[in-house]
Every structure is written in structure tokens, then in C-alpha cells.
C-alpha atoms as one frame of an Amber mdcrd trajectory, in Angstrom:
protein
 -45.834   7.556-107.809 -45.042   4.007-107.476 -44.987   3.934-103.532 -48.772
   4.949-103.430 -49.890   2.015-105.211 -47.466  -0.749-104.258 -48.549  -3.659
-101.801 -44.776  -5.107-101.375 -41.942  -3.780 -99.160 -38.628  -4.122-100.078
 -35.950  -5.818 -98.439 -32.520  -6.504 -99.695 -29.920  -9.067 -98.725 -26.961
  -7.789 -96.768 -24.154  -9.695 -95.132 -22.001  -7.309 -94.334 -22.452  -3.067
 -92.880 -21.584  -1.866 -96.348 -24.397  -4.124 -97.759 -26.797  -2.482 -94.926
 -25.385   1.051 -95.996 -25.835   0.638 -99.990 -29.329  -1.371 -99.315 -30.442
   1.787 -97.133 -29.295   4.337 -99.835 -31.305   2.350-102.960 -34.581   2.535
-100.696 -34.739  -0.829 -98.922 -36.553  -1.213 -95.929 -35.319  -3.894 -94.577
 -32.948  -7.106 -94.670 -34.534  -9.963 -95.815 -31.450 -12.662 -95.723 -27.834
 -11.937 -93.946 -25.920 -14.788 -94.539 -23.431 -14.686 -91.322 -21.035 -16.991
 -93.253 -20.054 -14.235 -96.076 -19.086 -11.581 -93.214 -16.078 -13.661 -93.496
 -15.234 -14.321 -97.244 -13.048 -11.178 -96.443  -9.248 -12.347 -96.971  -7.707
 -10.940 -93.574 -11.087 -12.831 -91.928 -11.249 -16.271 -93.124  -8.584 -17.452
 -91.174 -10.449 -17.276 -88.092 -13.210 -19.770 -89.961 -10.518 -21.696 -90.952
  -9.478 -22.486 -87.768 -12.867 -23.350 -86.587 -12.715 -26.633 -88.586 -10.697
 -28.666 -86.254  -9.678 -32.142 -87.276  -8.921 -32.848 -83.932  -7.570 -29.728
 -82.492 -10.148 -28.245 -80.757  -8.000 -25.968 -78.798  -7.114 -24.467 -81.933
 -10.740 -24.256 -82.882 -11.872 -22.531 -79.651  -8.936 -19.664 -80.917 -10.293
 -19.164 -84.376 -14.248 -19.040 -82.447 -13.085 -16.892 -80.004 -11.491 -14.389
 -82.752 -14.260 -14.624 -85.000 -16.849 -13.551 -82.355 -15.976  -9.888 -81.812
 -15.829  -9.194 -85.573 -19.048 -11.149 -86.237 -20.704  -8.962 -83.408 -19.026
  -5.577 -84.307 -20.692  -6.338 -87.524 -24.232  -6.922 -86.503 -24.099  -3.811
 -84.090 -22.968  -1.757 -87.485 -26.160  -3.823 -89.233 -28.247  -2.603 -87.235
 -27.256   0.854 -86.770 -27.710   1.162 -90.720 -31.269  -0.348 -90.567 -32.174
   1.857 -87.592 -35.933   2.401 -87.754 -36.338  -0.596 -90.270 -38.696  -3.565
 -89.081 -36.884  -6.111 -87.556 -38.921  -9.299 -88.721 -41.005 -10.359 -91.388
 -44.699  -9.267 -91.706 -47.043 -11.405 -93.630
């Protein structure tokens, strides 16, 4: 009944593929906010982000970024896969 009268779409905050999967299960029709820095809160991932704060060590910062990029890219691939069929931009 609610779907017949509502005027608003529901989007979720989703920072990881698991968040996106959970949001879809609860009926989200898209993602409203994805905070990419949250993708690295996991203990195994945070090291790469910490290395990107060079404190004068550019080589170490580049290595951290090289390590973080494929992980983040894979997360986005999985998030987009979970949200397949959902709108890709805001609709006013």
C-alpha cells in the first residue's frame, strides 16, 4: 500500500559491497552517499591509507596509494554490481 502513495525514493548510505547488498535487501532504490574513506576502516586495509600520509616520504605514500587503489576499485565494482538496475544519479 505504501508504495502506491509515496512520492519519495529511498536511497541508502553504503560504503562497502556488504552495505549495498544489505540496502537492496531492505528495499533501497539506490545509494545516496558512499564515503570512500570508510572502505578502509577494516584493520587489514587501514595500513595502506596510513602510508599515504607521507610526512616527507613520497615513495612510501605512492606505495600506499598503489596498494589502496585496486582494493577500492574492486569495492566499487561490487557495489555497482549490487546496485544494478538502480538509478545512477539524483533525480529532482
